[in-house]
N, C-alpha and C positions, 0 to 999 in steps of 0.2 A: 415644271420643265425637267425632263429626265435625262437629257443629254449632258455630257461632261462640260463643265464650265471652261476648263482650259487644261493644258498639260503643264504641270509645274516643273520648273527647271531644277529645283533644289531638293524636293522631297516628294516621293511617290506615295500619296495617301492611300491609294487603292491597295498597293502591295502591303503597306504597313497594317491596314485594317483587316485585310484578309488573314493576316497572321495573328493579330493581337486584339481584335475587337471583342471576341467572346471572352478572352481572358480578362481584359480591363472591365468589361461589363459585369462579369462574375465577381470581380473584386469589389466593384461599387455596390452590387446587391448585398454581398456579405457584410460590407461596412454598415450599410443601412439596417440590415437585419440584426446587428448587435444591439439595437435599441429594444428589441422584443423581450429581452430577458432581465430587465430591471423594472423599477417601479414607475409610478405616475407622478409627475411634478405637481406641486401645489399650484393653485390658481385656476385658470380656465380649463386646463387639461383634467385636473381632478374633478372640477365641477361638472364638466361634460360627461365624464365617466360615471359620476354619481347619478346624474339625470338619467343616463341609460340604464343604470342599475335599478332605479325606481321602476322603469318600464317592465323589467323582468320580474321584479319582486311583486308588483301589483298586477302583473299580466294585463296592463292597461297601455294600449298602443296609441291612444288618442290624446291623453292628457300628459303634460310634462310637469314634473315636480322637482323642486330643489329646496333644501332646508325645511322639508315637511310641508311646503305650501305650493300653490299653483305658480308656475314659472313661465314668464313671457319675455323672451329675449331673442332666441334663435329659432328658425324653423326646424322641422322634425327629422329631416332625412339623415343627418349624421348620427342621431340618437337611435333611430330605427336600425341602421346598419350595425352600430356597436351592440345594440341589444340582441340582434340576431346572432352576432358572434358570441355574446355571453350565453345565449341559449345552447350553443354548440360546445363551447370550450369552458364554460363556467365563468363566473364573475371574477376577473383578475386582470392585471395589467397586460399580460400577454395577449389576451383576447381583445382588449381595447386597442392596443397598438397594431395588432395584426391587420385589422381592417384598413388602417392608414397605409400600411405597407402594400396591401393588395391594390388600393386605389392609386398609390404612387406608381406601381408597376403598370396599371392600366393607363395612367397618364403618360408614362414613358412610351408605351406601345403606340398610343395615338400621336404623340410628339414625333415619333419615327415615321409613322404613316403619312402625316401631314407634311413633314419636311421632305419626304421622298416625292410627294406630289408636286411641291413647289420647286424643289431643286433637283436632287438626284439621290441615289442610294448612299453614295459616299458622304455627302453633306448630312444626310439623315443619320448615318452612323456616328459622325462627329457630334451632331446635335445631341444624341442620346448620351454619349460619353461625357459631354459637358454638363447636361442636365442632371445626370446621375450623382454627381459629387458636389453640386453647388451647395455652399455652406448652410444657408438657412433652410434649404430643403431637407438636409440631413437632420438638422435640429428639429424640424417639424415632425419628422418621423419618430422622434423621442418625446418631444413635448407636444402631444397631438391635440390639435384644435380642429377647425373645420377645413383648413386650407388643403390638406392632402386630397380630400374628397372634391373640393371645389376646383382645384387645378385639373384633375382628371376629367371632371364633367365639362369644364369649359373647353379644353382642348379637344375632347371627343366631339362636342357639339360643333366646334369649328371645322373639324375634319369632315363631318357629314354635310355641313352647309357648303363647304368647298366642293364636295362631290355633287351637290344639288345644282351648283352653278353651271354644270355641264349637261344638265338634263333632268328629267323627272323619273324618279324611281321610288316606289312606295316603301321599299326597305330603308332608303336613306331618309325619307320623310319621318318614318316611325322612330328610327334610331336617333335622328337629330332631335326630335321632339322629346324623346325619353331623356337624353342627356340635358337638354335645356330645362325640362321640367324638374329633374332631380337637382340641377344647379339652383333653380329658383327655390326649391325646398331646402336648400343648404344655406343660402345667404340672402335671398330676397330679390326684389325687382331690379336692383342696380346691376345684377348679373347680365341683364339683357344688353346693357351698354358694352360690356366686355365681349359678349358673344356677337351681337349684331352691329355694333358701331363700325367695325372695320369693313363690313359688307357695304354699309351705306357710303363710306368713304370711297370704296372701290367703284361703286356705281357713279359717284360724282366725278372721279378722275377719268373713268372710262366713258363718261357722258352717256351712260346707258340709262336715260331718264325713265324709260318705260318700266324698269324694274320696280320703281316706286309704286306702281299700280298693278304689278304682276300678282295675280291671285295666289300663286303658289306660296309666296312668303306669308301672306295672311293666313293661308291654310296651315302652314307650319306653326305660326303663332297660336292659332286656335288649338291645334293638337297639343302644343306645349302646355296650354292652360288646362286642357283636359287631364294631362298628367298630374297637375298640381291639385286636382279636386280633393284627394285625401287630405292634403295639408289644410286646405280651406275648410273642409268639414271638421277636422280636428280642432282648429282654432275657433270655429263658430260654436261647437258644442261645449268647449271648455270655458270660453269667455263670453261670447255674445249672448248665449242663452242664460248666462248667470251674471246679471248686472250687479248682484249683491256682493260679488267677490271683490276683495280689496287687493288691487294691483298697482304698483308704483304709488302707493299711498292714497289711492282714490278708488271710488266705485264707478260703475258704468264704463268699464274699459272694454273696448272692442278688439278682439284678436285680429279680425279682418282688417280693421283700420291700421293696427300696428304693423301687419304684414305689408300692406300696400303703401303706407305712408310713414308712420313714426319710426319704424326700424331702419328705414332707408333715407328718405328725404329729411326726416327729423334729425338724424345723425349728421347728414351732410350740411344742413342749415343750422344745426345746433339748437333746434327748437323742440326736439322730442324729449322723452323722459330720461334718456341716457345721453349725457353730454360729454364733450371733450374740448380740447384746444388744439388748433392746427398750426403747422409751420410749413410754408410753401416749399421749403428746401429739404424737408424731412426725408423724403424718399430718394432724393438725389444722393445724400451721403449714406443713407441706409443701404442703397444698392451697392455701393462701393465695398462694403464689408460683407453684405449678405450673399453676394454672388461670387465671392472668392472660391477657388483660386483663379477665376476667369475674368475678374473685374476689368483688368487693363485691356485685355483683348476685346471685351464687350464695349468699352468706351471707344476704342478705336473703330470698332465696327459701325458705330453711330455716325462717324464723320467721313466714311468712305462713300464714294459715289457708286450707287448700286447699278451694275451693268446688266442685271438680269431683265430681260425684256418682258417677262411675265407680270402684267399689272395686277394679277390676282394676289400677289404677295401683300397687297394693301389690305386684304382681308385679315391678315395677321398683324402687319405693321400698324394699321389703323386701330385694331383692337388694343394693341399694347399702348399706343399713343393716347387714346381716349381714356383708357383705364388709369394710366399713370397721371394724366392731368386731373382726372376725377379724384384720385387718392390725394394728390398734392393740394387740391383746393378744399378738400373735406376738413371739417373741424375735428373729426374723430380719426386719429392716426395711430396705428400700431405697426411695428416692424414686420410682423409675419404676414401682413396683407400683401406685401410685394411678391410673395411666393407664387401667386397665381399667374404671374408674368414670366416665371422662369422658363417655361417652354418657348415662349416668344424670344426671350433674351438668348436662349441657347441656339435657336435657329439663326438669329442675326450674327451671333459670334461664330458659329460654325461656317456660315456662308463666307464671312470675312476671312476666317482662318484658311479656308480652302482656296480663296482667291489670291492669297499671297503669292507673289511671283519672284521676288528677289531674295537672295541669300542674306542680305543685310537685315531685312525685316524678320526673317526666321531667327537669325542670331539674336536680334534685340529681344524678341519675345521669349526665346529660350533663356536668356539671362534674366529677364523679368520673372519668369516662373521659378527659376532657380532661387532668386532672391526671396520670393514669397515663401518657398519651401523652407529656406533657412530661417526666415522670420518665424515660421510656424514652430520649428524646432526650438528656437530661443524662447518662444512664448510657452511652449510645453514645459521646458526645463524650469523657467522662471515660476510658472504657476505651480508646478509640483513642489518647488522649493519653498515658496512662501506659504503654501497651504499645509505643508508638512506631510505630503503623501509619501509613498514608497519611492523616493527620489532616485535611489540607486537603479531600480529597474527602468524607470522612465528615462533617465539620462542615458543608460546603456542602450536602450532602444533607439533613442534619438541619434546618438553618436554612431551607432551601427548603420542607420539609414544614411547618415551624412557620409560616412566612409565609403559605403557601397556606391553611392551616387558619384562620388569623385573618381573611384577606380573603374567602375563598369561603364560609365557613360561619358567619360571625358573625350572619347573619340567618336561618339555616335553623331548621326545627323541631327541638326537643330530641330527639325520637325519631331523626331522621336523624343528629344529632350523636353519639348513642350508638354507632350503627353506624360512622359515619365515623371517630371518634377511636379506636375499637377496631381498625378495619382499618388506620388510619394507624400505630398502635402496631405492628401486625404487619408492615407493609411496612418501616418503619424498622428495627425490631429484627431481624427474621428475615433480611432481605437482608444486614444487617451481620453477623449470626451465620454464616450459611451461605456467604456469598461473601467475607467479609473476615476475621472473627475465627477461625472454625474452620480455614480453610486456613492461617492463620498458626500455629495450634497444631500442625497436622500436621507442620510443619517441625521440630518438636522431638520427634518420635517416631523414636528411633534405629533401630528395626527397619524402619520404612517407608523411611527415608533409605538405609539399608544395602541394602535390596532393590532400590531404584531404581538404586543404584550398581552392584550386581552384574548387574542386568538389561542394563546397557550395556557390560559388559566381555566378554571372550572366552567363547564358549559352552562351551568344554571345562572350565571351572572346576568343581570339585566342592565343594559347600557343606554345611556343618554348622552346627548351633546348639547352644549350651551352656546347660543349666539350664532351670528352670521360670519364667523371667522373663516379665513381661507384654510386654516388647519382643520376645521371641523369637517370639511368635505373630504379631505384625505383620510380622516379617521373613519367616516361612515363608509366610504368606498372600499377601504382595505379591511374592514371588519367582517369576519365570517358570521358574526352574530347580529341580530336585528339591533338597530340604533334608533332611539326615539329623539326627535328634535324638540328641544325645550327653548321656547322663545324668550323667556326672561328668568330672573333670579327666583321669583316666586315659584315658577314651574320646576326649576331645578331643586329647590328646597322640598317641594312636595314629592318629587320623583325619588329623592333619596330616602324618603320614609319607607319605601317599598323594600322588603327584605331582599338581600343579595343584589343590591343595585350599586352602580357606580356611574359617575358622570365625567365626561371629558370636558375640560374647562380651561380657559386662558387666565393669566394672572389677574387682569383687571376685574374679571367677573368673580374670581376666587376671593379677592379681597372683600367685595360686596357680600358674597355669600357667607363669609366668616363673621361679618358684622351681624348678619341675620341669625346665624345658627352656630353656636360655639362648639357644637359636637362634630363639626366637619373636620375631617383629617385627610391628609394626602396619602393615597395608596401608593402612587408612583409618580415621579416627575420626569419630564423629557425635554431635552434641548429643542429649541424651535427657532427657525429663521425662514423668512420668505425667500427661498433659494432661487427664484427667478428674478429677484431684484438684488443682485449681488453688490456688495460694497467692499472697498479695500480693507476696511476695519474687520469685516467678517473673514475675508480671504486670508489675511495675515494670521498665522498661528499665534503670534504673540499678543494680538489684540482681540481675537475671536470671542473669548469669554465675555468681554464687555458688550459685544454686539449681539450675542445670542440671548433670546428670551426663554421663557419656560412655559410649558403647558403641563396639565396635571390630570390624573385620574383621582377623583375624590370619592370618599365614602363617609358614612356616619360612624362614629366611634361605637363599638359594641358595648 
């Protein structure tokens, strides 16, 4: 629906956006882009980056490897994209994160286009401004996993499916199939529920029963499965043709079965090789912090009566509802999963925001956003203080933003204040996170520090790494030199016999190695902490030393 929803008596959205939309969007893009110029976090981010590095090093685009062995966990698409970026820009954190930013921008474009189709241009602009600074979306552009890719692919697919509901166009068929296929090659079959579930709900509400047997939807599904043939071929050649390979502790593992069942239904029902534990309320409270600074507006948007006559909104609303229920019922839950629904949440919030009519509502939400902003300032100051960062600079920045907000915006319209305080929240918090706090955390990644050290020493050194530790992946990814994976202590001991060799190792393995070989000595030690699993003991400068472990580069005595 492209006509105006109503004339607002308190705030002219159109006039405000004509003046400020590009400025605010530019600020949001720059804030997210600050993630490009720092390292990769330990955990999944470093692991996925390292898997992509294997593709480039081996020039093998069919097989996925991690820790020196065949790896079966995620489909290929994100790793192919990251590997292409490595081919162009070299193997580094910038190249790895750049692809996430590009897909985030693609997702933002299709979020705008779809919102414009359902509502109007003004709501679409508000939607984009909301989506661009949602907290966990910004975090995801720093700590890159599969979600930036998946979010863009799902919302792109929904856009072209929406277009197909108005008629047949081969361009829309092909583009919808491309987005659906790439989404399947990013996260697996359950993506079809996020993409197609809302369409089914729309048919039911519209009582358009003939669509269930309409050949065009089955054609779209067929085209989508044609797109994923490279994925199926890669899985078949790596695993199904090699039953002798040991995967998940057993032989005769089928890559195709894993793709179609174990990786999706196995996780949902907790019967697959990768298990978790679920809490049905997990994503309710996760959304409240992950969608900041817009959480309060979003919650209110869910309880408003939707006056938009266009029933096709259910293509989006149904998609969000089914996906959220699916996530909540799943036994495998992680906070970053919710990111794929941020375009949907942004549309609901924008439509509600635009529909506000009375000055009292505008004033209430302006105060709410103001409080959220001040809380962010307090959190930044507190975190800078307890971690021992350059608190003088951070406190000055926060207080300056506080004073400016009081003096410049005390007489502005409440609608402007909602945008201003939300973006002030983003500026203060995200600059602090990406430029101050996250770089501080990276100093405590033993693997990253060890790789930096070895990159600066003689080029003839031969490097190995021991065990399946999370630190090991950051070491291998950040190392400019080849790194040999050593599965056990015996392999470590044999590797060290090679002249000019050194091994990256954790404390527990080092103790075992020293019992085996008295000639082992530490070349260099590094502070190490799993920085994506923060604790108060680590954050507090006074207790950090007791929380931080050690990793080492070891050699044999000469």
